[in-house]
DRENVOLUM-482638 format. One record per residue (C-alpha): residue in one letter; x, y, z. Coordinates in steps of 0.2 Angstrom, whole numbers, padded with zeros to 4 digits, always signed. Layout:
BEGIN
AXYZ ...
END
This chain:
BEGIN
M-0129+0283+0549 T-0126+0266+0543 S-0144+0263+0539 A-0145+0279+0529 T-0130+0275+0520 A-0136+0258+0516 A-0153+0266+0511 G-0145+0278+0499 A-0132+0266+0492 P-0135+0259+0474 P-0140+0241+0474 A-0127+0228+0472 P-0124+0221+0454 A-0133+0205+0451 A-0122+0189+0448 P-0118+0188+0429 K-0129+0175+0420 S-0121+0162+0408 R-0122+0169+0390 K-0132+0160+0378 S-0130+0156+0360 V-0142+0162+0346 T-0152+0146+0348 G-0154+0148+0367 T-0141+0135+0371 R-0127+0139+0383 R-0111+0142+0374 T-0101+0130+0385 V-0114+0116+0382 A-0113+0120+0363 A-0094+0119+0364 L-0095+0102+0372 F-0107+0096+0358 L-0096+0103+0345 L-0080+0096+0352 P-0081+0079+0344 A-0084+0086+0327 L-0069+0099+0330 V-0058+0085+0335 L-0062+0074+0320 L-0060+0090+0309 G-0043+0093+0316 A-0037+0075+0315 L-0044+0072+0297 V-0042+0089+0289 V-0031+0102+0298 Y-0017+0090+0304 P-0015+0082+0286 I-0015+0099+0278 G-0002+0106+0290 Y+0009+0091+0289 S+0008+0091+0270 V+0014+0109+0270 I+0028+0105+0282 R+0033+0090+0273 S+0034+0099+0256 F+0049+0109+0263 L+0059+0094+0268 D+0070+0082+0257 R+0066+0064+0252 S+0072+0057+0269 G+0062+0071+0279 D+0077+0075+0290 S+0084+0090+0281 F+0076+0107+0275 A+0075+0108+0256 G+0068+0125+0254 F+0058+0127+0238 D+0066+0113+0229 N+0051+0103+0229 Y+0040+0117+0222 K+0053+0120+0209 A+0050+0102+0203 L+0032+0107+0199 F+0038+0117+0184 T+0054+0108+0179 D+0049+0090+0180 D+0042+0084+0163 G+0029+0072+0171 I+0022+0086+0182 R+0022+0098+0168 T+0012+0086+0157 A+0000+0083+0172 L-0002+0102+0174 K-0006+0104+0156 N-0019+0090+0156 N-0027+0097+0172 I-0030+0113+0162 I-0038+0104+0148 W-0049+0095+0161 V-0054+0111+0170 V-0059+0119+0154 F-0068+0106+0144 A-0075+0093+0157 P-0086+0105+0167 T-0091+0114+0152 V-0097+0099+0142 S-0105+0091+0157 T-0115+0107+0161 A-0120+0110+0143 L-0126+0092+0141 G-0135+0093+0157 L-0144+0109+0152 I-0149+0102+0135 F-0156+0086+0143 A-0165+0096+0157 V-0173+0108+0144 L-0178+0095+0131 T-0185+0082+0144 E-0196+0095+0152 R-0209+0093+0138 V-0209+0075+0134 R-0220+0062+0143 W-0206+0050+0146 G-0194+0063+0153 T-0193+0055+0170 A-0187+0039+0163 F-0174+0047+0152 K-0167+0057+0167 L-0166+0041+0176 V-0156+0033+0163 V-0144+0048+0161 F-0142+0049+0180 M-0139+0030+0182 P-0120+0031+0179 M-0118+0041+0195 A-0123+0025+0204 I-0107+0017+0197 S-0091+0019+0205 M-0076+0027+0196 L-0067+0011+0196 A-0081+0002+0188 A-0084+0016+0175 G-0065+0015+0171 I-0066-0004+0168 I-0081-0001+0157 F-0073+0012+0146 R-0057+0003+0145 L-0067-0010+0136 V-0077+0002+0126 Y-0061+0010+0119 D-0052-0006+0115 Q-0043-0006+0099 D-0050-0022+0093 P-0067-0019+0084 D-0073-0036+0090 K-0071-0030+0108 G-0072-0011+0109 V-0089-0004+0106 A-0082+0013+0100 N-0072+0005+0086 A-0085-0007+0081 V-0097+0008+0077 W-0083+0018+0069 V-0077+0003+0058 G-0095-0001+0053 I-0097+0017+0048 H-0081+0018+0039 D-0084+0001+0030 T-0101+0007+0024 F-0093+0021+0014 A-0076+0013+0010 P-0076-0006+0011 S-0060-0014+0017 S-0050-0025+0006 A-0054-0044+0007 F-0036-0049+0002 P-0024-0040+0014 K-0012-0055+0014 A-0013-0060-0004 H+0004-0061-0014 P+0011-0070-0029 G+0017-0088-0027 R+0032-0097-0035 E+0034-0095-0054 S+0021-0081-0054 P+0018-0070-0069 L+0016-0055-0057 K+0030-0044-0048 P+0028-0031-0035 D+0023-0013-0040 G+0021+0000-0026 G+0011-0010-0014 G+0002-0020-0028 F+0007-0032-0042 I+0009-0030-0061 T+0012-0043-0075 R+0030-0045-0080 T+0025-0044-0099 T+0011-0035-0109 V-0005-0043-0114 H-0014-0043-0130 T-0032-0045-0136 G-0037-0063-0139 E-0027-0069-0124 S-0033-0077-0108 V-0022-0071-0094 A-0019-0081-0078 L-0016-0070-0062 P-0013-0083-0048 L-0011-0077-0030 V-0009-0086-0013 G-0009-0081+0005 V-0028-0079+0009 A-0035-0092+0021 P-0050-0101+0014 D-0061-0095+0029 Q-0056-0077+0025 M-0061-0077+0007 P-0076-0066+0002 K-0093-0073+0004 S-0096-0070-0015 A-0081-0080-0020 R-0085-0096-0030 R-0076-0110-0038 A-0063-0103-0049 V-0065-0105-0068 R-0052-0103-0082 A-0058-0089-0093 E-0060-0093-0112 A-0051-0081-0124 E-0062-0070-0134 P-0057-0060-0150 G-0055-0042-0148 K-0055-0043-0129 I-0043-0048-0115 T-0049-0061-0103 G-0042-0069-0088 T-0044-0076-0070 A-0038-0070-0053 W-0039-0084-0041 Q-0031-0092-0025 D-0019-0104-0033 F-0018-0116-0018 T-0025-0133-0015 R-0024-0142+0002 G-0014-0158+0002 R+0003-0163-0002 G+0006-0165-0021 V-0012-0160-0025 G-0016-0147-0038 K-0005-0140-0052 L+0004-0124-0050 G-0002-0110-0061 A-0017-0120-0066 V-0035-0118-0060 D-0039-0133-0050 P-0057-0139-0045 S-0056-0134-0027 E-0048-0117-0029 Q-0058-0101-0027 G-0059-0085-0037 Y-0054-0068-0030 A-0071-0060-0031 G-0071-0041-0032 M-0052-0040-0036 R-0049-0024-0046 I-0038-0026-0062 E-0031-0011-0071 A-0023-0011-0088 V-0008+0001-0087 E+0002+0008-0102 N+0016+0021-0100 G+0010+0024-0082 R-0007+0028-0087 V-0023+0017-0083 V-0032+0014-0100 A-0045+0002-0094 S-0050-0007-0078 T-0063-0020-0071 K-0067-0031-0057 A-0066-0050-0056 A-0082-0059-0055 G-0086-0072-0041 D-0077-0086-0050 G-0062-0074-0053 T-0064-0071-0071 F-0063-0054-0079 T-0064-0045-0096 L-0055-0030-0102 P-0059-0020-0119 A-0048-0019-0134 A-0041-0002-0127 A-0030-0013-0115 D-0021-0021-0130 G-0002-0020-0127 A-0003-0014-0109 Q+0002-0023-0092 L-0011-0029-0080 R-0009-0022-0063 L-0018-0027-0046 P-0017-0010-0037 A-0012-0008-0019 G-0030-0005-0014 N-0034-0024-0016 F-0021-0028-0002 T-0023-0014+0011 E-0025-0020+0029 P-0043-0019+0035 Y-0048-0003+0044 N-0046-0006+0062 G-0054+0010+0069 V-0046+0024+0079 D-0033+0022+0092 W-0044+0030+0106 L-0031+0026+0120 G-0016+0032+0110 P-0005+0047+0115 A-0015+0059+0104 L-0033+0055+0110 V-0031+0047+0127 T-0036+0063+0137 P-0051+0067+0127 A-0056+0049+0128 V-0055+0049+0147 I-0064+0066+0148 G-0078+0057+0138 A-0080+0044+0151 Y-0081+0057+0165 V-0094+0067+0155 W-0104+0050+0153 M-0104+0049+0172 W-0107+0067+0177 A-0119+0074+0164 G-0133+0066+0174 F-0128+0075+0190 A-0128+0092+0180 M-0145+0087+0173 V-0153+0084+0189 L-0147+0100+0197 I-0152+0111+0182 A-0169+0102+0181 A-0172+0107+0199 G-0168+0125+0195 L-0178+0124+0179 A-0193+0119+0190 G-0192+0135+0200 V-0192+0147+0184 P-0208+0157+0183 R-0218+0151+0169 E-0226+0168+0167 L-0209+0175+0160 L-0207+0161+0147 E-0225+0163+0141 A-0223+0182+0141 A-0208+0180+0130 R-0218+0169+0118 V-0233+0181+0117 D-0221+0195+0113 G-0215+0185+0097 A-0199+0176+0103 N-0196+0159+0096 E-0190+0144+0107 W-0172+0147+0103 Q-0174+0165+0109 V-0183+0160+0124 F-0170+0148+0129 R-0155+0160+0126 R-0162+0176+0132 V-0174+0170+0146 T-0171+0152+0152 V-0152+0153+0152 P-0150+0170+0162 L-0163+0164+0175 L-0153+0148+0177 A-0136+0157+0178 P-0135+0154+0197 V-0138+0135+0195 L-0126+0134+0181 A-0113+0142+0191 V-0115+0130+0205 V-0114+0115+0194 T-0099+0122+0184 V-0089+0126+0200 T-0093+0110+0208 L-0087+0100+0193 M-0072+0111+0192 I-0067+0107+0210 N-0071+0089+0206 V-0060+0088+0190 L-0045+0096+0199 K-0043+0080+0209 I-0048+0068+0196 F-0038+0051+0198 D-0048+0035+0196 L-0052+0036+0178 V-0035+0042+0173 F-0027+0028+0183 I-0038+0014+0175 I-0043+0018+0157 P-0026+0023+0149 P-0015+0008+0145 G+0003+0008+0152 S+0010+0015+0135 S-0002+0030+0136 Q-0003+0034+0155 D+0011+0047+0154 D+0001+0056+0141 A-0015+0056+0151 D-0006+0061+0167 V-0015+0073+0179 L-0009+0081+0196 A-0018+0068+0207 L-0010+0053+0198 E+0007+0062+0198 L+0005+0064+0217 Y+0002+0046+0219 R+0017+0041+0208 K+0029+0053+0217 G+0023+0047+0234 F+0022+0029+0232 S+0031+0023+0215 E+0046+0035+0215 D+0048+0038+0234 Q+0048+0057+0233 P+0036+0062+0247 G+0042+0080+0247 V+0037+0082+0229 A+0021+0073+0232 S+0017+0085+0247 A+0021+0100+0236 I+0009+0094+0223 A-0004+0091+0236 V-0002+0109+0243 F-0002+0116+0225 L-0019+0107+0222 L-0026+0114+0238 L-0020+0132+0232 L-0029+0129+0215 V-0045+0123+0224 I-0046+0138+0236 P-0050+0152+0224 V-0064+0142+0216 M-0071+0138+0233 L-0070+0157+0238 F-0079+0161+0222 N-0093+0149+0226 I-0094+0155+0244 R-0095+0174+0239 R-0108+0169+0226 L-0119+0160+0239 R-0118+0175+0251 R-0124+0186+0237 E-0139+0174+0234 V-0143+0175+0252 R-0143+0194+0253 R-0156+0194+0239 
END
């Protein structure tokens, strides 16, 4: 009976085997290998995020619950609101400009023989740290044209079309026949033909006189004309030279503009020669001679790149200089995978190069362009280094961004609760962009 039952009974179930992962490794072994990475991930990512969330609901001391007060400060504090506005500007313009330049560089260098060398030069700023790039562009944007490259170029272009005055500090001396007139100077009395008029000025250092200036000469009177001399009435040495007279060592105001004004209307004008002499026609008879304000305007000193109005675009320019090369390399890699048959087919069908670029190349590169743009958007949301270094102290508030404001609140102003709230807010801003990128990557994998 027993043997029959044993013979008819179903076989005993085999002992369960240890389940294996997809790669064939036992799950317990895989977990042991992953444990160090999970510990580091928890210590360096999960714990700081969790602590920041908790700290954002506490007061300055960290002992009392503050509710949403720290988050309310994000929208009521003037500094944080300025930082939020600047972050929006950064997110809109910096990735767009960098990606557009990267696309242009990648497409244009594809057909030139020295394209690799050009790509190397454009990509080279990526090898420079943000700190070093900030110092470089702080010098590039320096207000002094003798130091700042940007203003040196800008001033050079400006002076090519509108030369600056050589006499910004010139003014009448003692017992001068001239008096002030709307930024310039005018003679106290009228002049007449056959006279030689003296227009003495002082205030210009000898080494700042125009290169075309020569030794001043007293103009000789001419019938039917008004002549005169405009010169630097100053001779070095105590008691040397005569006031109001042209002395041998004194120089003429070369290029000084002289106008004859009658009843508020300019009836004649001229410019002084290298020796300061000038001649006006008979139409100037009975008029007053005026040295217009244009002779005495301060030299053009360029653009205030780091002033309140332009500091954010200037810093974005430094960022584009660094990251356009990154965008170019990724887009060039995507461009290398574009089927050439499609491009040639478009050309055979009669499309010009602009149509091929706009209707074929760009749509095929859309996934790559999306990757580059999203990556740069995440990057600029936490931009800090360039904004901290490039703007001077007087303009740093105008260039403020959320990451810099987080640093200020946490360390300079001792408001760790508000700083934690900014950190959580930044995380919330980054998450949607990351989710969009993950979903896009999954769609690419399914294809």
